[in-house]
C-alpha positions as CSV (number, residue, x, y, z in Angstrom):
1,M,163.1,79.4,150.2
2,T,165.4,81.8,148.4
3,D,164.2,83.4,145.1
4,V,166.6,82.9,142.1
5,A,167.3,85.2,139.2
6,V,169.2,85.0,135.9
7,V,171.9,87.8,135.9
8,A,173.8,87.0,132.7
9,F,173.7,85.0,129.5
10,A,176.1,84.4,126.7
11,Q,176.4,82.0,123.9
12,A,179.1,81.0,121.3
13,P,178.3,81.6,117.7
14,N,176.1,78.8,116.2
15,V,178.1,77.3,113.4
16,R,177.9,74.2,111.2
17,R,181.3,73.0,112.2
18,T,184.0,74.1,114.6
19,H,187.6,73.1,114.5
20,G,189.4,71.6,117.5
21,T,188.3,68.9,119.9
22,T,184.9,67.9,121.1
23,N,185.5,68.8,124.7
24,G,183.9,72.3,124.4
25,V,186.8,74.2,125.9
26,E,187.4,76.4,122.8
27,M,183.7,77.4,122.8
28,L,183.4,77.9,126.5
29,V,186.4,80.0,127.5
30,P,185.3,83.1,125.6
31,I,181.7,83.1,126.9
32,F,182.8,82.4,130.5
33,D,184.9,85.6,130.2
34,E,181.9,87.4,128.8
35,V,179.7,86.7,131.8
36,Y,182.5,87.4,134.2
37,T,182.8,90.8,132.7
38,R,179.1,91.5,132.7
39,T,178.6,90.5,136.3
40,G,181.9,91.5,137.8
41,L,182.2,88.0,139.3
42,S,185.4,86.1,139.4
43,K,185.7,82.3,139.2
44,K,186.2,82.0,142.9
45,E,182.9,83.8,143.6
46,I,180.8,81.1,141.7
47,G,179.3,78.9,144.4
48,F,178.2,76.0,142.1
49,W,178.9,74.9,138.5
50,C,176.6,72.6,136.5
51,S,176.9,71.5,132.9
52,G,174.9,69.6,130.3
53,S,176.4,67.6,127.5
54,S,176.6,64.1,126.1
55,D,179.3,61.5,125.8
56,Y,177.5,59.9,122.9
57,L,177.8,63.1,121.0
58,A,181.5,63.6,121.8
59,G,182.2,59.9,121.1
60,R,184.1,59.2,124.3
61,A,183.5,58.5,128.0
62,F,183.5,61.3,130.5
63,S,183.9,64.0,127.8
64,F,182.4,66.6,130.2
65,I,185.4,66.2,132.5
66,S,187.7,67.6,129.8
67,A,185.4,70.6,129.4
68,V,186.2,71.5,133.1
69,D,189.5,72.7,131.7
70,A,187.6,75.8,130.6
71,I,187.1,76.6,134.3
72,G,190.6,76.0,135.4
73,A,192.3,73.7,137.9
74,F,192.5,76.2,140.8
75,P,190.8,77.1,143.0
76,P,188.7,73.8,143.5
77,I,185.1,74.0,142.5
78,H,181.7,72.5,143.5
79,E,180.6,70.9,140.2
80,S,177.9,68.7,138.7
81,H,176.7,67.5,135.3
82,V,173.6,66.2,133.6
83,E,173.7,63.9,130.5
84,M,171.1,66.0,128.7
85,D,170.3,69.6,127.7
86,A,171.8,72.1,130.1
87,A,168.3,73.5,130.8
88,W,168.1,70.6,133.2
89,A,171.5,71.6,134.7
90,L,170.0,75.0,135.3
91,Y,167.2,73.3,137.2
92,E,169.7,71.6,139.4
93,A,171.6,74.9,140.0
94,W,168.3,76.6,140.7
95,L,167.6,74.1,143.5
96,K,171.0,74.6,145.0
97,I,170.3,78.3,145.4
98,R,166.7,77.8,146.5
99,M,167.9,75.5,149.3
100,G,170.3,78.2,150.4
101,E,173.5,76.1,149.8
102,V,175.0,78.8,147.5
103,D,174.1,82.3,146.3
104,T,175.6,82.1,142.8
105,A,175.8,79.4,140.2
106,L,177.1,79.1,136.6
107,V,175.4,76.8,134.2
108,Y,176.8,75.8,130.8
109,G,176.0,73.5,128.0
110,F,178.0,72.5,124.9
111,G,177.8,70.2,121.9
112,K,179.7,69.6,118.8
113,S,177.0,68.0,116.6
114,S,179.2,67.9,113.6
115,A,181.5,65.3,115.2
116,G,179.2,62.4,114.1
117,E,176.0,61.7,112.2
118,L,173.6,63.4,114.5
119,R,170.4,61.7,113.2
120,K,171.9,58.4,114.2
121,V,173.5,59.5,117.4
122,L,170.2,60.6,118.7
123,S,168.8,57.1,118.2
124,M,170.8,56.1,121.3
125,Q,168.1,57.8,123.4
126,L,165.4,55.5,122.2
127,D,164.1,52.4,124.1
128,P,167.2,50.1,124.0
129,Y,165.1,46.9,123.6
130,T,162.3,47.6,121.2
131,V,163.1,50.7,119.3
132,A,166.8,51.6,119.2
133,P,167.7,48.3,117.4
134,L,165.6,49.4,114.5
135,W,167.7,52.6,114.2
136,P,165.0,55.0,113.4
137,D,166.7,58.4,113.2
138,S,165.5,61.6,114.9
139,V,164.4,63.3,111.7
140,S,162.3,60.3,110.6
141,I,160.6,60.1,114.0
142,A,159.8,63.8,113.7
143,A,158.5,63.2,110.2
144,L,156.0,60.6,111.6
145,Q,154.9,63.2,114.1
146,A,154.4,65.9,111.4
147,R,152.5,63.5,109.1
148,M,150.1,62.6,111.9
149,G,149.3,66.2,112.4
150,L,148.9,66.8,108.7
151,D,146.5,63.9,108.3
152,A,144.5,65.0,111.4
153,G,144.1,68.5,109.9
154,L,146.0,70.1,112.8
155,W,148.4,72.0,110.5
156,T,149.3,72.4,106.9
157,E,152.6,72.4,105.1
158,K,152.1,76.1,104.5
159,D,151.8,76.7,108.3
160,L,155.1,75.0,108.7
161,A,156.8,77.0,106.0
162,E,155.5,80.2,107.5
163,I,157.2,79.3,110.8
164,A,160.4,78.6,109.0
165,A,160.3,81.9,107.1
166,R,159.6,83.9,110.3
167,S,162.4,82.2,112.1
168,R,164.9,82.9,109.4
169,R,163.8,86.5,109.2
170,D,164.3,86.9,113.0
171,G,167.6,85.0,112.8
172,A,169.0,87.7,110.5
173,A,169.0,90.1,113.4
174,N,170.8,87.7,115.7
175,P,174.6,87.8,115.3
176,R,174.9,84.3,117.0
177,A,172.4,82.6,114.7
178,Q,173.5,80.1,112.1
179,L,170.8,80.7,109.6
180,G,168.9,83.9,108.8
181,G,167.6,86.0,105.9
182,E,164.4,86.8,104.0
183,T,162.7,84.0,102.1
184,D,159.2,83.5,100.9
185,V,156.8,80.6,101.7
186,A,156.4,79.6,98.1
187,T,160.1,79.1,97.6
188,L,160.3,77.0,100.7
189,L,157.4,74.8,99.7
190,A,158.9,74.2,96.2
191,A,161.8,72.3,97.8
192,E,161.8,68.5,97.9
193,P,161.1,66.7,101.2
194,V,164.0,65.4,103.2
195,A,161.9,63.0,105.2
196,D,158.3,63.3,104.0
197,P,156.6,65.6,104.8
198,L,159.6,67.5,106.3
199,R,161.7,69.7,104.1
200,A,165.1,71.2,105.0
201,H,163.5,74.4,106.3
202,D,161.4,72.3,108.7
203,I,164.5,70.8,110.4
204,A,166.9,72.6,112.7
205,P,170.4,72.7,111.3
206,V,173.3,70.6,112.6
207,T,175.1,73.1,114.9
208,D,178.2,73.3,117.0
209,G,177.8,75.7,120.0
210,A,177.7,76.4,123.7
211,S,175.7,78.6,126.1
212,V,176.2,79.8,129.6
213,V,173.8,81.3,132.2
214,V,174.7,82.8,135.6
215,L,172.2,82.5,138.4
216,A,172.1,84.3,141.7
217,S,169.9,84.6,144.7
218,A,167.5,87.5,144.4
219,E,169.3,89.5,147.0
220,R,172.7,88.9,145.4
221,A,171.3,89.5,141.9
222,R,170.6,93.2,142.6
223,D,174.3,93.7,143.1
224,L,175.2,92.1,139.8
225,T,172.8,93.6,137.3
226,E,170.3,96.4,137.0
227,R,167.4,94.3,135.9
228,P,167.7,90.7,137.1
229,A,165.3,88.2,135.5
230,L,163.6,86.5,138.4
231,I,162.6,82.9,137.9
232,T,159.0,82.9,139.2
233,G,158.2,79.4,137.9
234,I,160.1,76.3,136.7
235,D,158.8,72.8,136.2
236,H,159.7,69.8,134.0
237,R,157.7,66.7,133.1
238,V,158.2,63.6,131.0
239,D,155.9,61.6,128.7
240,T,156.4,57.9,128.0
241,P,159.3,56.9,125.8
242,A,157.1,54.4,124.1
243,L,156.2,56.2,120.9
244,G,153.2,54.0,120.2
245,A,151.8,54.6,123.6
246,R,151.2,58.4,123.2
247,D,149.5,60.8,120.8
248,L,152.5,62.3,119.0
249,T,150.5,65.4,118.0
250,A,150.1,66.4,121.6
251,S,152.5,67.0,124.5
252,P,150.8,66.5,127.9
253,S,154.1,67.0,129.8
254,T,154.4,70.5,128.3
255,R,150.9,71.3,129.1
256,I,151.2,70.2,132.8
257,A,154.5,72.1,133.2
258,G,152.9,75.2,131.7
259,Q,150.0,74.9,134.1
260,V,152.3,74.6,137.1
261,V,154.3,77.7,136.3
262,G,151.5,79.8,134.9
263,T,151.7,81.3,131.4
264,D,149.3,84.2,131.7
265,G,150.7,87.6,130.8
266,V,153.7,86.3,129.0
267,E,155.0,88.8,126.4
268,V,157.8,86.8,124.8
269,A,158.3,83.0,124.5
270,E,161.5,81.2,123.5
271,L,160.5,77.7,122.5
272,H,163.0,74.8,122.0
273,T,161.3,73.3,118.9
274,P,163.8,71.7,116.5
275,F,161.1,71.0,113.9
276,T,158.5,73.5,112.6
277,H,155.5,71.5,113.6
278,Q,156.7,71.1,117.1
279,E,156.3,74.9,117.6
280,L,152.6,74.5,116.9
281,I,152.3,71.7,119.4
282,V,154.1,73.6,122.2
283,R,152.3,76.8,121.5
284,T,148.9,75.0,121.8
285,E,149.8,73.2,125.0
286,L,151.1,76.3,126.7
287,G,148.1,78.4,125.5
288,L,150.2,81.1,123.9
289,G,148.1,83.4,121.9
290,E,148.8,85.6,118.9
291,D,149.8,88.5,121.2
292,V,152.9,86.5,122.4
293,R,156.1,87.1,120.5
294,I,157.6,83.7,119.6
295,N,161.3,83.1,119.3
296,P,162.5,86.7,118.5
297,S,166.0,85.3,118.5
298,G,165.2,83.0,115.5
299,G,164.9,80.0,117.8
300,T,166.3,76.5,117.3
301,L,165.5,76.5,113.6
302,T,168.3,79.1,113.1
303,G,170.8,77.2,115.3
304,N,170.5,74.0,117.3
305,P,173.7,73.3,119.4
306,M,172.8,70.0,121.0
307,F,172.7,70.1,124.8
308,A,173.0,73.9,124.8
309,A,169.9,75.0,122.8
310,G,167.4,74.5,125.6
311,L,169.6,76.5,128.0
312,A,169.9,79.2,125.3
313,R,166.1,79.5,125.2
314,I,166.2,80.4,129.0
315,G,169.0,82.7,128.4
316,E,167.3,84.5,125.4
317,A,164.1,84.8,127.4
318,A,166.0,86.3,130.3
319,Q,168.0,88.6,128.1
320,R,164.7,90.3,127.1
321,I,164.2,91.3,130.7
322,L,167.9,92.1,131.3
323,D,167.7,94.5,128.4
324,G,164.5,96.1,129.6
325,D,162.5,94.9,126.5
326,A,159.9,92.8,128.4
327,G,158.6,92.3,131.9
328,R,157.4,88.7,131.8
329,T,158.9,86.0,129.5
330,L,158.7,82.2,129.0
331,A,161.3,79.6,128.0
332,H,160.8,76.0,127.0
333,A,163.3,73.3,126.6
334,T,162.9,69.7,125.3
335,S,164.9,66.5,125.3
336,G,164.2,63.1,123.8
337,P,162.3,62.0,120.7
338,A,159.1,63.8,119.6
339,L,158.9,66.2,122.6
340,Q,159.3,63.4,125.2
341,Q,160.7,65.5,128.1
342,N,159.8,69.2,128.6
343,L,160.8,72.0,130.9
344,V,159.0,75.3,131.2
345,T,160.4,78.4,132.9
346,V,158.7,81.8,133.5
347,L,160.8,84.8,134.3
348,E,159.9,88.3,135.4
349,R,161.7,91.5,136.1
350,G,163.1,91.4,139.7
């Protein structure tokens, strides 16, 4: 099968609220132009388009169709969509190239989280018969997960604050990040909990944003960029949606996906962890040691555009290779409550 590489990545600024409609066009057009410029590709040279977004977030049916306006009406395109994070759209596009159907693909994700009350919107992904009618919001479910880990002695509130402080420090160097700056652990711990035991710094901010990644066959990639980021492993797994049927302090799906792709020798890891304690879970399941640089972009805690943040982790990990800063990187994406669904990608210099 054909090897696949990331040849370009771009993302819109992560902001608390954007003006305009919820169809993503305003966010997508500039970053489409950015990857066209970087690769030298034109729209007609893209063999396949795949997107990730959610009608629930936008508040209307088939909202992703409106976003296609960012591509243009002519020439006709070969297009698909997933109703989840665009990291899974990238998996679909990866398969298209692997099978030899096309040699280039453009993947994008977008979300305007500020359009509604995000904590309640995400309740729609819960079991519709036994859990969703209770309306447990996403932050409260994560708080239950964090409390279980605290009570089991797996982490402390200080551990979580240290992750938040590091993320914001790294976010200060990322021009696309929503949050960033120096802060000390004691100041963070002095804040009142938002959903006990989680404080504001433990929770990814509500974010509007979009991301785009361009894929190409390994052969074509060498014509488009000097250092393509070859996808040497990609796998995704799912745990049961029944929250009471699994140990919320562990993530078997992440562990299995990591074992399939192989995490040895990873220098940089971009982890899609919207809550501080989830970074500790994912790091443990993937076996990432202290020598691995975690979320140098600031990660999801400094900007969490729904349905684009997981794709951005793949893009950020690839960018380290494209820039020549690393030779082997890892990206993780998640979807669903309490790390229910997880995708792991390993990239190497092609």
